[in-house]
N, C-alpha and C positions, 0 to 999 in steps of 0.2 A: 425619327419623330422629329423635328421642328418647333419652333416656340413650347418647348414642355414644361407644363407646371405641376406642383408634386404640392400635394396637402395634406397630412396627417387629420385634418379637422375634417373635410371632404372624406378623408376613409373612414374615419370615425361614425360618420353618418349614413355609409353603404353598408359597415361592415361590423360593428355591434361593437361586442365587448373586448375581442381581441385586435381591435384597429391597431395596435402599436406592432405587430406582424405584418399589417397590410399596407399595402400603400397605393394609391388611385392619382394616377397625374392625367392631364388633358393635353392635348397637342393640335396639332393638324400638317395633314398631309398633304398632298398635292397629285392634280390630276395630271395627265399629259398636257394638257394646256393652262395649268398652271394654275387652276380653279382649287379653293380651297378644301379640304374634307374632313371636318371636327372629330376626332377619337380620343376616348377614354381606355386607360389602363387601369387595370387592377391587378397587382401580383400580389401572393400570397409568400413569406420572410418563415426560414431563410430561404437565400438564393440555391439553386440548385449546385452540383461539382462542377466547373466549367467542363463545357463538351456536353454535358446532360441536354435534355429540353423536354420541360413541361406542356403535356398537353394545351391547346391552346381554344378558348370557348371564344367563338363569333357570331356578338348578339347584336339580331335586326329590330327595331323598331317599326310597328306599323306606321299607315298613311297618318299626317298631321301632328303625331307624335316628335320627342327629339329621343336623343340615345340615354335620355337620363332613364327612360322609364323603362331602360332594360338592368339598371343599375341592383336595383335588387334580388330579382335574380343571378345575377352576375358573384354578388354577396352570396349566395347560396350554393351557388358550385365552385367558390374558389380553393374550394379544400380539394380539387383532385385539377381545377385547370386555372391556368393563366384567363384572361378576360382581355378580351376588347372591344367594346362598344362603339359604335359609329355614326352620327348624323347621317341618313339617304342623304342623296342629292337632292335638292328643293324642301331641306328641312332641318331646324336648326341652326347652327351655325353654319351647313355646307351651303351649297354654290345653290341657287335658284336657275330652273331651269326656263331656257326662254319661252313664252308664249307657244312659239310655232315647233317648242322640241320634242322629242321622244319622248314619254314618260311609262313606257312601257320596261318591264322588271330585267327584261334583256339589256336594253338600253342603261339602265340604272348599273345594273353591272358592270357595264363595258366601263361608266365613268370609275367606279370604287375599283376596279381591278388595278389601273395603273398605279393609284396610292397606295395597295396592297403591299402590290411589288417591290415600291420606295420606303413603307415604315416597316416590313414586314415582309423580306425575299425569301424565306424559306418557308413560307405558305405557299407558296408556286413552287418548292422545289418536295421537300417531303417532310416538314413539319408536322406532326397530329393535330387535326382540328374538327369541332365541332359546331357542324353551324346551329344556331338557332335564330328563326324569326319571327316575330309577332306578325298575324292579320298580313297587308301587301310586303309586309321583310318577309315573310315566309318564301313568298314569291322568290326574291330576289336573290333570296341564302340559297334556292333551288336552282337559280341558276349558278350562283359563285361555284357551288360544289363542284359543277364540272367544271373545273379550273386547280381545285387541289389534291395533288395525287396522295397525300395522308388523310382525307378524309375520314372519319372514324362514323361520321352519322350524322342526321339532316333533322331538325328538329322542327315540328312546323307547330306553331303554337294558334288554335283556330284560322289558319290559313286560309281564303275563298277560293276554292278549286273552281268556281262558276260565277262569282257572285253575282250578274246580269241578272240574271232567272229569277231573284230576291227582290221584291219590287219596295217592300222597306229599307235595304239596304240600298237600292239605284235610288230613292228619292233622295237618303242622306247626303250620296255620292254627288247628286246635282248640285249643290252646295256649292262644290268646287269648281262651278260654273258660274254663282252668282259674285255679286262687288262682295265687299268681306277680305281679312284677315288671312281665308281658305282658301282663296284666290288663286295662291300660292302653290296651291296643289291641281290646279284643273289637269294642266299635261299628264298626268299622272290617273286623276279619274279618267279623264277622255280614252288617253294609250293603255293604263294599265287595265281597266277594267270594262270601254268600249260605251260609257257613256254621254250621251253627244244631248243638245238641249231637245230636239225633237222625239228623241227617242234613244234607245241601247242595243249593238250589236250582242250580239252572245262571246264571250270569253269563255273558255273550258280551259284548264288548265291541270286535267288531269295528267295530261304528260310527264311533268317535272318531277311527281314524286314517283311516280311508275316506275321511271326509265332514270333512277338514280346509281351511280356506282354503290354507293352504300346504302344502309338500312336505313328503315325513315321513320323516326314515329312524330303521328297526328295527334298530336291535345288537342281537343274541343273543347268546349263550353259544355258545359250541364245543364245550363240554362236556353230548352229549345229554341228554335228559330221561328220568329212569328210571334210568341208570349207577350204580353203584356211587361212595358219594363219595369223592372225592382228596385228603387233607387237610384234611380237614372242611369242602370245599367243596362247595355246593349247586349243585344241576345246573340247565341251563338249564328257564328259564321258557316259552320258547317250543318247541311243538315241530311232528310237520311238515303237518298238520291245519291251524294257524296262519299256517303259509308258503303253504301250497297258496292258502288264502285271500286274504292277502295278494298274491300270484302274481295270481290272477283276476278282483281286481275291481278291486286298487288300481294296477295299470298305470297307470305316467304321472306317479301321486302317488304310493305309498309305495315306497320301497326297501329289501329286506330285505338285511344282511351281519353272516354270523359275525362274531367277534372273536378270531382263531384264539388258544390257547392260555386261554379263560377259563373260570370259569362264572358263575354268578349273579348273583356281585356284581362287574361285569367294571369299572365304572367305578375300584375299585379297585385290582382286581389286574391293570390296565393302563391309565392313565389319558393316559399316552404316543399311545400307539397309538390310543386312542378319539378323541383329541382329531385325530389326523392321521388319521380316517374321517371325523371331521363336516368339517373343510377343506374334503376332497378333492371330501364329499357336498356342499356348502355351491359349490364350482366351478361344477361341471358342473349345479345347480341356476339358479348365477346367470351 
């Protein structure tokens, strides 16, 4: 990692009373065209013996957010994993996608892979890794999972599998094509979800969880999509059709579970409950 910065104060912010045994560092890795991908690493102490490798959890945030949104969940998973959070392209401190660039999940994964190869080369060889993605970040995580030989599981946090069919979400995503700060996400809005000013194309991502090399946990919000917002919460991006498809075609591969009391931003609202669900699911799989 280049430009690495570590802070005990940062660790205390996200890691609770045992912060003295934990370390949060920030830095920048580069794509193959020398553009920056901003990263944060969280490690538990003491270090493992030489030659040992702690499993890694790679956490990817959702659209319009940044890597700090995943740090609370990372702190809850830290007992079992080293944690790596990164800013997706066009988010946070990472590079902007040109207005005419491809903002699809596959294109973002292609940008991220060289940076991961530089910063953590074992990921592309044999390091055990759990991929966790929130919302759109889950689609990117699902693409990345196919490149990691050591992947032990993929967790999708209320990840939209067919977002364009949901009118309320489509209306929200169209904001990405308007003037304002959210405009920098326009390429992802257009290419990732098929939302355009005059209408939308259906984008279906059912193949991403169904064709994974490792087991998949689909954690979805308990607040139904289409219900009124409660305290400004955003309802679930997973509907009954998505769950029916996963139940029919994902038997033995995909586990669907609602996280009680949560809306779409479930990892922020209930990081401890999410971590508990992930641990229990991993025990059942392994």
